[in-house]
C-alpha positions as CSV (number, residue, x, y, z in Angstrom):
1,M,0.0,0.0,0.0
2,F,2.8,2.5,0.9
3,E,5.6,3.0,-1.6
4,D,9.2,3.9,-0.6
5,E,8.6,7.4,-1.9
6,M,5.5,9.6,-2.0
7,I,5.1,13.0,-3.7
8,F,2.3,15.4,-2.9
9,E,1.8,17.6,-5.9
10,D,-1.0,19.7,-4.4
11,D,1.5,21.5,-2.0
12,P,0.4,25.2,-1.9
13,S,4.0,26.4,-1.6
14,G,5.0,24.7,-4.8
15,D,7.7,22.7,-3.1
16,D,7.4,18.9,-3.1
17,I,7.4,17.0,0.2
18,V,9.0,13.7,0.0
19,F,8.4,11.0,2.6
20,E,10.7,8.0,2.8
21,D,10.3,5.1,5.2
22,D,12.9,5.0,7.9
23,P,15.1,1.9,7.5
24,S,14.2,0.9,11.0
25,G,10.5,1.1,10.1
26,D,9.5,3.2,13.1
27,D,9.5,6.8,11.9
28,I,8.8,8.8,8.8
29,V,11.6,11.2,7.8
30,F,11.0,14.5,6.0
31,E,13.2,15.3,3.1
32,G,13.2,18.6,1.2
33,D,11.7,21.9,2.2
34,V,8.7,21.9,4.5
35,P,6.2,24.8,4.1
36,D,5.9,27.3,6.9
37,D,2.2,26.5,7.6
38,V,3.0,22.8,8.3
39,S,5.6,23.3,11.1
40,G,3.6,25.6,13.4
41,G,0.0,25.2,12.6
42,A,-2.7,27.8,12.9
43,F,-2.8,27.8,16.7
44,F,1.0,27.7,17.3
45,P,2.6,30.1,14.8
46,D,6.3,29.6,14.3
47,D,7.3,33.2,14.9
48,A,9.7,34.8,17.5
49,L,7.0,36.9,19.3
50,F,4.8,33.8,20.1
51,N,7.8,31.6,21.0
52,G,9.2,34.4,23.2
53,M,6.0,35.0,25.1
54,P,6.6,32.5,27.9
55,T,10.0,34.0,28.4
56,F,8.5,37.5,28.5
57,V,5.9,36.6,31.0
58,M,8.4,34.9,33.2
59,L,10.7,37.9,33.0
60,F,7.8,40.2,33.9
61,F,7.0,38.2,37.0
62,V,10.6,38.0,38.1
63,I,10.9,41.8,37.8
64,V,7.7,42.4,39.7
65,I,8.7,40.0,42.5
66,G,12.2,41.5,42.5
67,I,10.7,45.0,43.0
68,F,8.4,43.7,45.8
69,L,11.3,42.0,47.6
70,F,13.6,45.0,47.2
71,S,10.9,47.2,48.8
72,I,10.5,44.8,51.7
73,F,14.2,44.5,52.4
74,K,14.7,48.3,52.0
75,G,12.0,48.9,54.6
76,I,13.5,46.3,57.0
77,G,16.9,47.9,56.5
78,T,15.6,51.4,57.3
79,W,13.8,50.1,60.4
80,S,16.9,48.2,61.6
81,K,19.1,51.3,61.1
82,N,16.6,53.5,63.0
83,E,16.5,51.0,65.9
84,Q,20.3,51.0,66.2
85,S,20.5,54.8,66.1
86,P,20.6,56.7,69.4
87,R,17.6,58.8,70.4
88,L,18.6,62.5,70.1
89,S,16.9,65.6,71.6
90,V,18.2,68.8,70.1
91,K,17.0,72.4,69.8
92,A,15.3,72.9,66.5
93,K,13.1,75.3,64.5
94,V,10.3,74.4,62.1
95,T,11.3,75.8,58.8
96,G,8.9,74.1,56.4
97,K,5.8,71.9,56.0
98,R,4.5,70.0,53.0
99,T,2.1,67.3,52.0
100,N,2.1,64.6,49.4
101,V,-1.4,63.4,48.3
102,H,-1.7,60.1,46.4
103,R,-5.0,59.5,44.6
104,H,-5.9,55.9,43.8
105,G,-8.9,55.0,41.7
106,G,-10.4,52.0,39.9
107,H,-13.4,50.3,38.5
108,A,-15.0,47.2,40.0
109,H,-18.4,45.8,38.8
110,E,-19.4,49.1,37.1
111,H,-18.7,51.1,40.2
112,H,-16.0,53.7,40.4
113,H,-14.1,54.0,43.6
114,S,-11.3,56.2,44.6
115,H,-9.0,56.5,47.6
116,T,-6.6,59.2,48.7
117,S,-3.8,59.1,51.1
118,T,-1.8,62.0,52.4
119,T,1.8,61.9,53.7
120,Y,2.8,64.8,55.9
121,Y,6.4,66.2,56.1
122,V,8.0,68.8,58.4
123,T,11.5,70.3,58.0
124,F,13.5,71.2,61.1
125,Q,16.6,73.4,61.2
126,F,19.1,72.7,64.0
127,E,21.3,75.3,65.7
128,S,24.2,74.1,63.4
129,T,22.0,75.3,60.5
130,D,21.7,71.7,59.2
131,R,18.2,70.7,58.2
132,S,16.3,67.4,58.3
133,E,12.8,66.5,57.0
134,F,10.7,64.0,58.9
135,T,7.5,62.2,58.1
136,V,4.9,63.0,60.8
137,S,1.3,62.1,61.6
138,G,-1.5,64.4,60.5
139,R,-2.1,65.3,64.1
140,E,1.5,66.4,64.6
141,Y,1.5,68.3,61.2
142,G,-1.6,70.2,62.3
143,M,-0.1,71.2,65.6
144,L,3.2,72.5,64.2
145,A,3.6,75.9,62.5
146,E,6.5,77.4,60.6
147,G,8.7,79.3,63.0
148,D,8.0,77.1,66.1
149,E,11.1,76.5,68.2
150,G,11.6,73.8,70.7
151,M,13.2,70.4,71.4
152,L,13.1,67.8,68.6
153,T,13.4,64.2,69.5
154,F,14.2,61.7,66.8
155,Q,15.9,58.4,66.2
156,G,17.7,58.0,62.9
157,T,15.2,59.1,60.2
158,R,12.2,58.5,62.6
159,F,10.4,61.5,64.1
160,L,9.5,60.9,67.8
161,D,8.4,64.2,69.3
162,F,8.6,68.0,69.2
163,Q,8.1,70.0,72.4
164,R,7.6,73.7,71.7
165,N,9.3,76.3,73.9
166,P,6.7,78.1,75.9
167,S,6.2,81.5,74.3
168,E,7.0,84.5,76.4
169,E,3.5,85.8,76.3
170,H,2.1,82.7,78.0
171,T,4.6,82.7,81.0
172,D,3.7,84.3,84.2
173,A,6.0,87.1,85.2
């Protein structure tokens, strides 16, 4: 029924495909040029973009996980450094205040929701004219005003407390 050699003349590429029986009798061996549409098929095209997609997806996840782990380790490092730093109390003056507002929004089940978060910063100037900016709570931010002088207590980059000097107009003479 099968011959040693078969030629398909209806090949759309115009090239002939020649099949020969393997001497072992197990496999069919292709000889000659194979058309492009035979190797990949309609669902698995034989192009670089499709074949590179699993690598791209894997690389994307590795980068995302890497950024996540970097953030965690950086936070732990900052926390550890602050814990090892001494608590200092120094005379300081409030020289600046600022906020950073982050707006987050999204859609879920045809409902739009948004969320905002605010980070509060206060800049202090020391007697040596050096300045440091600290993240503070909203309550602390609201109670401080530019020009306030007093004792700043901090540990590393962590704000702990600020005690204003009593103003002269509030003291009993």
